[in-house]
VOGU-715353 format. One record per residue (C-alpha): residue in three letters; x, y, z. Coordinates in nm, 3 decimals. Layout:
# residues N
  rest        x        y        z
   ALA        X        Y        Z
...
This chain:
# residues 407
  rest        x        y        z
   MET    2.216    0.790   -3.050
   LYS    1.980    0.560   -2.857
   GLU    2.041    0.188   -2.839
   SER    1.811   -0.031   -3.043
   LYS    1.562   -0.242   -2.853
   GLU    1.764   -0.556   -2.937
   ARG    2.073   -0.411   -2.764
   ARG    1.892   -0.280   -2.457
   GLN    2.103   -0.310   -2.144
   PHE    1.951   -0.410   -1.810
   LYS    2.093   -0.292   -1.481
   SER    1.995   -0.330   -1.118
   PRO    1.815   -0.033   -0.959
   GLU    2.032    0.268   -0.881
   LEU    2.198    0.227   -0.542
   PHE    2.091    0.570   -0.412
   THR    1.728    0.542   -0.522
   TYR    1.688    0.185   -0.401
   GLY    1.858    0.267   -0.072
   PHE    1.631    0.568   -0.025
   VAL    1.321    0.352   -0.087
   LYS    1.435    0.088    0.164
   PHE    1.515    0.355    0.424
   ALA    1.175    0.518    0.374
   LEU    0.995    0.183    0.398
   ARG    1.170    0.099    0.724
   LEU    1.054    0.433    0.868
   ILE    0.698    0.412    0.739
   ALA    0.620    0.045    0.807
   PRO    0.595    0.078    1.190
   ILE    0.354    0.370    1.150
   PHE    0.097    0.167    0.957
   LEU    0.155   -0.190    1.076
   ARG    0.354   -0.416    1.307
   LEU    0.584   -0.577    1.053
   LYS    0.820   -0.862    1.125
   ILE    1.037   -1.008    0.848
   GLU    1.156   -1.367    0.878
   ARG    1.431   -1.448    0.626
   ASP    1.571   -1.785    0.537
   PRO    1.943   -1.740    0.625
   SER    2.044   -1.938    0.317
   ILE    1.914   -1.659    0.089
   ARG    2.225   -1.456    0.167
   HIS    2.450   -1.738    0.045
   LEU    2.283   -1.784   -0.295
   LYS    2.518   -1.720   -0.582
   GLY    2.397   -1.546   -0.893
   PRO    2.065   -1.373   -0.966
   ILE    1.746   -1.465   -0.785
   VAL    1.382   -1.455   -0.886
   ALA    1.186   -1.343   -0.581
   ILE    0.829   -1.467   -0.624
   GLY    0.544   -1.433   -0.379
   THR    0.174   -1.439   -0.312
   HIS   -0.004   -1.110   -0.374
   SER   -0.233   -1.071   -0.076
   CYS   -0.192   -0.694   -0.038
   VAL   -0.054   -0.382   -0.202
   MET    0.252   -0.375    0.030
   ASP    0.388   -0.707   -0.098
   VAL    0.631   -0.527   -0.329
   ALA    0.762   -0.324   -0.037
   PHE    0.786   -0.638    0.177
   SER    0.980   -0.813   -0.098
   ILE    1.229   -0.525   -0.121
   LEU    1.282   -0.529    0.256
   SER    1.309   -0.907    0.286
   ILE    1.579   -0.962    0.022
   ASN    1.838   -0.749    0.193
   ASN    2.145   -0.851   -0.010
   ARG    2.002   -0.787   -0.358
   ARG    1.854   -0.494   -0.544
   LEU    1.540   -0.618   -0.714
   ASN    1.407   -0.506   -1.051
   VAL    1.033   -0.519   -0.983
   ILE    0.812   -0.664   -1.257
   CYS    0.497   -0.455   -1.264
   GLY    0.182   -0.423   -1.471
   ARG    0.187   -0.135   -1.714
   ASP   -0.098    0.016   -1.515
   VAL    0.147    0.080   -1.228
   LEU    0.347    0.305   -1.456
   SER    0.049    0.542   -1.463
   TRP    0.075    0.604   -1.087
   LYS    0.185    0.966   -1.059
   TRP    0.358    0.929   -0.722
   LEU    0.604    0.683   -0.881
   ASP    0.726    0.931   -1.141
   PHE    1.031    1.048   -0.946
   LEU    1.131    0.689   -0.860
   ARG    1.056    0.503   -1.181
   LYS    1.386    0.564   -1.359
   GLY    1.602    0.483   -1.057
   LEU    1.408    0.169   -0.964
   ARG    1.434    0.036   -1.323
   MET    1.106   -0.150   -1.311
   ILE    1.025   -0.389   -1.595
   PRO    0.666   -0.349   -1.721
   ILE    0.445   -0.634   -1.838
   ASN    0.096   -0.661   -1.988
   GLN   -0.127   -0.843   -1.742
   TYR   -0.321   -1.148   -1.862
   GLU   -0.191   -1.122   -2.215
   MET    0.098   -1.318   -2.368
   ASP    0.367   -1.049   -2.344
   LEU    0.668   -1.216   -2.506
   THR    0.864   -0.890   -2.514
   SER    0.848   -0.853   -2.136
   ILE    0.933   -1.220   -2.082
   LYS    1.241   -1.178   -2.299
   ASP    1.329   -0.860   -2.107
   MET    1.309   -1.048   -1.776
   LYS    1.526   -1.330   -1.906
   LYS    1.781   -1.084   -2.047
   ALA    1.790   -0.893   -1.717
   ILE    1.860   -1.218   -1.529
   ASP    2.127   -1.320   -1.778
   GLU    2.293   -0.982   -1.724
   GLY    2.309   -1.039   -1.350
   CYS    1.992   -0.866   -1.229
   SER    1.759   -1.012   -0.966
   ILE    1.386   -0.963   -1.016
   SER    1.072   -0.950   -0.801
   LEU    0.766   -1.112   -0.957
   PHE    0.414   -1.183   -0.833
   PRO    0.284   -1.460   -1.062
   GLU   -0.081   -1.419   -0.960
   GLY   -0.070   -1.082   -1.133
   LYS   -0.328   -0.913   -0.910
   ILE   -0.390   -0.839   -0.545
   SER   -0.620   -1.085   -0.367
   LEU   -0.981   -0.971   -0.351
   ASP   -1.099   -1.195   -0.070
   GLY   -0.782   -1.278    0.125
   ARG   -0.714   -1.603   -0.058
   ASN   -0.489   -1.710   -0.343
   LEU   -0.605   -1.662   -0.700
   HIS   -0.835   -1.947   -0.802
   TYR   -0.603   -2.061   -1.083
   LEU   -0.224   -2.065   -1.110
   THR   -0.121   -2.123   -1.470
   PRO    0.114   -2.413   -1.557
   SER    0.312   -2.162   -1.761
   THR    0.434   -2.013   -1.431
   ALA    0.643   -2.325   -1.371
   LYS    0.771   -2.316   -1.729
   LEU    0.870   -1.952   -1.676
   MET    1.069   -2.040   -1.364
   LYS    1.252   -2.314   -1.556
   PHE    1.314   -2.074   -1.845
   PHE    1.470   -1.817   -1.611
   GLY    1.708   -2.079   -1.471
   ALA    1.788   -1.875   -1.158
   ASN    1.761   -1.921   -0.783
   ILE    1.395   -1.906   -0.676
   VAL    1.298   -1.740   -0.347
   PHE    0.936   -1.763   -0.230
   SER    0.765   -1.518    0.009
   HIS    0.426   -1.476    0.174
   SER    0.280   -1.218    0.413
   TYR    0.080   -1.356    0.703
   GLY   -0.166   -1.085    0.799
   GLY   -0.089   -0.864    0.501
   PHE   -0.442   -0.883    0.362
   SER   -0.595   -0.825    0.705
   SER   -0.381   -0.513    0.746
   ARG   -0.462   -0.373    0.401
   PRO   -0.758   -0.555    0.240
   ARG   -0.808   -0.494   -0.131
   TRP   -1.152   -0.348   -0.060
   HIS   -1.048   -0.118    0.226
   HIS   -0.931    0.243    0.203
   GLY   -0.630    0.287    0.429
   PHE   -0.440    0.065    0.671
   LYS   -0.550   -0.138    0.971
   LYS   -0.269   -0.156    1.223
   GLY   -0.188   -0.509    1.327
   LYS    0.064   -0.792    1.314
   VAL    0.217   -0.883    0.976
   ILE    0.481   -1.151    0.932
   TYR    0.658   -1.168    0.597
   LYS    0.841   -1.496    0.547
   SER    1.095   -1.565    0.273
   GLU    1.251   -1.900    0.191
   VAL    1.465   -2.057   -0.079
   LEU    1.234   -2.262   -0.298
   TYR    1.501   -2.383   -0.541
   THR    1.864   -2.307   -0.594
   LYS    1.964   -2.268   -0.957
   GLU    2.116   -2.617   -0.949
   GLU    1.809   -2.775   -0.787
   LEU    1.578   -2.609   -1.039
   ALA    1.771   -2.763   -1.327
   GLU    1.715   -3.112   -1.184
   VAL    1.335   -3.103   -1.144
   SER    1.061   -3.122   -1.405
   CYS    0.812   -2.848   -1.490
   GLN    0.535   -3.059   -1.336
   GLU    0.726   -3.092   -1.009
   VAL    0.780   -2.717   -1.000
   TYR    0.412   -2.656   -1.077
   GLU    0.292   -2.886   -0.797
   LYS    0.524   -2.715   -0.549
   LEU    0.406   -2.370   -0.659
   LYS    0.040   -2.469   -0.621
   GLU    0.114   -2.586   -0.267
   LYS    0.293   -2.262   -0.177
   PHE    0.038   -2.033   -0.346
   ASN   -0.240   -2.149   -0.118
   PHE   -0.349   -1.921    0.165
   ASN   -0.650   -1.778    0.349
   ASP   -0.567   -1.466    0.547
   ASN   -0.922   -1.441    0.688
   LEU   -0.880   -1.782    0.851
   PHE   -0.527   -1.696    0.968
   GLN   -0.656   -1.384    1.144
   ILE   -0.947   -1.556    1.317
   GLU   -0.755   -1.869    1.419
   ASN   -0.485   -1.651    1.577
   ASN   -0.733   -1.402    1.726
   LEU   -0.549   -1.108    1.567
   ARG   -0.682   -0.756    1.594
   TYR   -0.633   -0.502    1.314
   ARG   -0.724   -0.162    1.450
   SER   -0.935    0.075    1.243
   LYS   -1.186    0.354    1.303
   SER   -1.402    0.201    1.031
   PRO   -1.303   -0.166    0.973
   ALA   -1.587   -0.234    0.728
   LYS   -1.521    0.070    0.511
   GLY   -1.533   -0.038    0.144
   LEU   -1.660   -0.390    0.223
   GLU   -1.971   -0.340    0.008
   TYR   -1.735   -0.324   -0.293
   LEU   -1.659   -0.695   -0.242
   LEU   -1.966   -0.826   -0.058
   TYR   -2.224   -0.686   -0.297
   LYS   -2.497   -0.949   -0.262
   CYS   -2.737   -0.957    0.035
   PRO   -2.725   -1.298    0.210
   LYS   -3.091   -1.269    0.309
   CYS   -3.286   -1.141    0.007
   GLY   -3.022   -1.175   -0.269
   ALA   -3.036   -0.809   -0.375
   GLU   -2.716   -0.694   -0.546
   TYR   -2.530   -0.367   -0.496
   GLU   -2.787   -0.239   -0.246
   MET   -2.563   -0.221    0.062
   ASN   -2.525    0.082    0.288
   ASN   -2.199    0.099    0.483
   ASP   -2.147    0.298    0.803
   GLY   -1.789    0.185    0.860
   TRP   -1.881   -0.097    1.101
   SER   -2.179   -0.262    0.933
   LEU   -2.353   -0.336    0.604
   THR   -2.728   -0.284    0.572
   CYS   -2.935   -0.399    0.274
   LYS   -3.152   -0.116    0.141
   VAL   -3.409   -0.367    0.013
   CYS   -3.474   -0.597    0.312
   GLU   -3.286   -0.404    0.587
   ASN   -3.071   -0.706    0.672
   LYS   -2.785   -0.574    0.887
   VAL   -2.449   -0.737    0.957
   ASN   -2.154   -0.613    1.161
   TYR   -1.781   -0.652    1.095
   ASP   -1.527   -0.625    1.376
   GLU   -1.152   -0.569    1.402
   TYR   -1.091   -0.943    1.444
   GLY   -1.234   -1.032    1.102
   HIS   -1.569   -1.167    1.226
   ILE   -1.896   -1.096    1.048
   PHE   -2.212   -1.146    1.255
   PRO   -2.585   -1.059    1.228
   ASN   -2.699   -0.747    1.408
   SER   -3.008   -0.924    1.546
   GLU   -3.186   -1.259    1.537
   LYS   -3.381   -1.163    1.227
   ASP   -3.065   -1.081    1.029
   LYS   -2.852   -1.323    0.828
   ALA   -2.472   -1.319    0.786
   PHE   -2.184   -1.531    0.665
   GLU   -1.916   -1.549    0.934
   ARG   -1.611   -1.456    0.724
   VAL   -1.535   -1.249    0.414
   ASP   -1.421   -1.551    0.211
   ILE   -1.736   -1.752    0.299
   TRP   -1.962   -1.464    0.189
   TYR   -1.756   -1.432   -0.130
   ASP   -1.806   -1.805   -0.195
   PHE   -2.181   -1.743   -0.173
   GLU   -2.144   -1.483   -0.448
   LYS   -1.935   -1.725   -0.656
   GLU   -2.203   -1.991   -0.631
   SER   -2.470   -1.739   -0.726
   VAL   -2.273   -1.645   -1.039
   ARG   -2.226   -2.013   -1.129
   LYS   -2.604   -2.058   -1.117
   GLU   -2.648   -1.758   -1.349
   LEU   -2.395   -1.910   -1.589
   LEU   -2.616   -2.216   -1.629
   ASN   -2.829   -1.992   -1.849
   GLN   -2.657   -2.002   -2.188
   ASP   -2.813   -1.665   -2.277
   MET   -2.667   -1.493   -1.972
   GLU   -2.519   -1.152   -2.051
   LEU   -2.442   -0.848   -1.839
   ARG   -2.426   -0.506   -2.006
   LYS   -2.349   -0.181   -1.823
   ASP   -2.276    0.177   -1.932
   VAL   -1.910    0.277   -1.910
   GLU   -1.659    0.549   -1.988
   TRP   -1.378    0.410   -2.205
   LYS   -1.014    0.509   -2.150
   VAL   -0.686    0.390   -2.306
   LEU   -0.340    0.388   -2.149
   ASN   -0.098    0.615   -2.336
   TYR    0.244    0.451   -2.295
   GLN    0.427    0.776   -2.376
   THR    0.256    0.987   -2.109
   ALA    0.175    0.694   -1.873
   GLU   -0.178    0.832   -1.841
   TYR   -0.523    0.695   -1.913
   GLU   -0.687    0.912   -2.179
   THR   -1.059    0.929   -2.248
   ALA   -1.138    0.745   -2.571
   GLY   -1.519    0.730   -2.574
   GLU   -1.818    0.575   -2.403
   GLY   -2.058    0.290   -2.447
   VAL   -2.138   -0.047   -2.291
   CYS   -1.911   -0.304   -2.130
   PHE   -2.057   -0.652   -2.179
   VAL   -1.975   -1.002   -2.061
   ASN   -2.128   -1.334   -2.162
   HIS   -2.018   -1.696   -2.201
   ASN   -1.806   -1.621   -2.506
   TYR   -1.667   -1.268   -2.476
   ILE   -1.600   -0.973   -2.251
   GLY   -1.569   -0.642   -2.429
   PHE   -1.699   -0.301   -2.526
   GLU   -1.943   -0.158   -2.776
   GLY   -1.977    0.217   -2.817
   MET   -1.850    0.533   -2.981
   ASP   -1.507    0.695   -2.986
   LEU   -1.457    1.070   -2.941
   GLU   -1.518    1.128   -3.313
   GLY   -1.853    0.952   -3.306
   LYS   -1.732    0.635   -3.481
   LYS   -1.863    0.297   -3.374
   VAL   -1.614    0.083   -3.182
   SER   -1.628   -0.286   -3.094
   ILE   -1.366   -0.446   -2.867
   LYS   -1.390   -0.800   -2.741
   CYS   -1.174   -1.059   -2.570
   PRO   -1.249   -1.436   -2.588
   MET   -1.348   -1.592   -2.257
   ASN   -1.230   -1.948   -2.320
   THR   -0.871   -1.882   -2.205
   LEU   -0.928   -1.576   -1.984
   TYR   -0.908   -1.695   -1.622
   THR   -0.932   -1.354   -1.450
   ILE   -0.929   -0.978   -1.514
   ILE   -0.789   -0.667   -1.350
   ILE   -1.052   -0.461   -1.170
   LYS   -1.033   -0.129   -0.987
   ASN   -1.179   -0.007   -0.657
   GLU   -1.304    0.293   -0.852
   GLU   -1.536    0.039   -1.018
   GLY   -1.352   -0.024   -1.342
   VAL   -1.238   -0.315   -1.556
   ASP   -0.908   -0.340   -1.746
   LEU   -0.865   -0.543   -2.065
   THR   -0.532   -0.571   -2.248
   ILE   -0.587   -0.656   -2.614
   ASP   -0.308   -0.652   -2.874
   HIS   -0.080   -0.473   -2.622
   VAL   -0.333   -0.192   -2.571
   VAL   -0.463   -0.143   -2.215
   HIS   -0.832   -0.047   -2.219
   ARG   -1.006    0.069   -1.902
   PHE   -1.383    0.082   -1.862
   TYR   -1.527    0.280   -1.570
   PHE   -1.885    0.187   -1.479
   LYS   -2.103    0.495   -1.473
   GLU   -2.311    0.358   -1.183
   LYS   -1.994    0.312   -0.974
   LYS   -2.047   -0.061   -0.922
   TYR   -2.030   -0.406   -1.091
   SER   -1.653   -0.466   -1.128
   VAL   -1.641   -0.753   -0.875
   LYS   -1.934   -0.927   -1.041
   TYR   -1.772   -0.897   -1.385
   ASN   -1.457   -1.048   -1.236
   LEU   -1.655   -1.339   -1.087
   ILE   -1.831   -1.407   -1.416
   VAL   -1.495   -1.431   -1.596
   GLU   -1.338   -1.655   -1.329
   GLU   -1.635   -1.887   -1.278
   ASN   -1.696   -1.917   -1.652
   PHE   -1.332   -2.028   -1.693
   ARG   -1.370   -2.277   -1.409
   MET   -1.685   -2.426   -1.563
   ILE   -1.527   -2.453   -1.910
   ASN   -1.221   -2.627   -1.768
   ASN   -1.402   -2.833   -1.501
   ILE   -1.203   -2.675   -1.217
């Protein structure tokens, strides 16, 4: 007879599985990057469970976290989307990950995390909830993050990867081999955490969750080797800096060329962007170009009738099979008030799904040009039929939130 949900027991990852993962990571890491881990020696002397939190600049952060906390087995907190990754199937049970709905109040998962800590487990958590798009921290860290740390009442260890984004940018397909330093430090012991206020914790977290990997690479003149360093860059840098055309970029692996005005820019292995000729225009770094796109979106948002509507295929995550199943098709829309979907399900019935924008500070997007929305614990995924637009939808959500809240 299975235990009821209320009596669910939490255990650390299985020793064999976790040990195998760490062994494999140590073998693989030197192949793809030059990784150096710098640990605060006092981590080893912490007594009781720890909450390992960190910035989320690249997809390897979870692996880095596992390698850096070498005297604990970490139960990784992951978005339910991760559970749909097929290659994790044979590891999922042994790693004992704890799933959470991203950007939705998931009280069940919060209680699970707290119960796991109370039962002696240490957890790995990335409060930003998504991998950095442009090599910088998420534009908004919620005050509830500090409240969550206080609620957990455990030792807090903070980590950040210097060069992680440059080695594996969110927009790039594959790795760029170069220097990565992953630093871990004790942020608060359990006793210290009990003595400080939520506001003090929040201010410290905001200070720590502040980074710019593009600037770090250029200031340190770091090279990240790749046969095609610009591959995938048009996914992020979708707007031409010269004529303003959107999603009209050709990419040859080293440069972006606007199909409308033929403006051409080059991207090198040191993170520099530069015009191909005197007649071309470029922003010198990825984050600066991305800021140009942010400002363009903010100008569009000044129009109260602004709305973007694009054709999509609608899928829903099946928690039992951990697969996204086709549910219908229609239009994904975003305006000042809502982001959502209007269309038909597989039986031809009209469907309307919408999420209020006033408290939504970001969304999950996919390189395959899709948008995820979690509503009432159901994960909906909308794939754009034109294979573009996800970054712009994300910017509209983020900049609309910033304007509403005067950030």
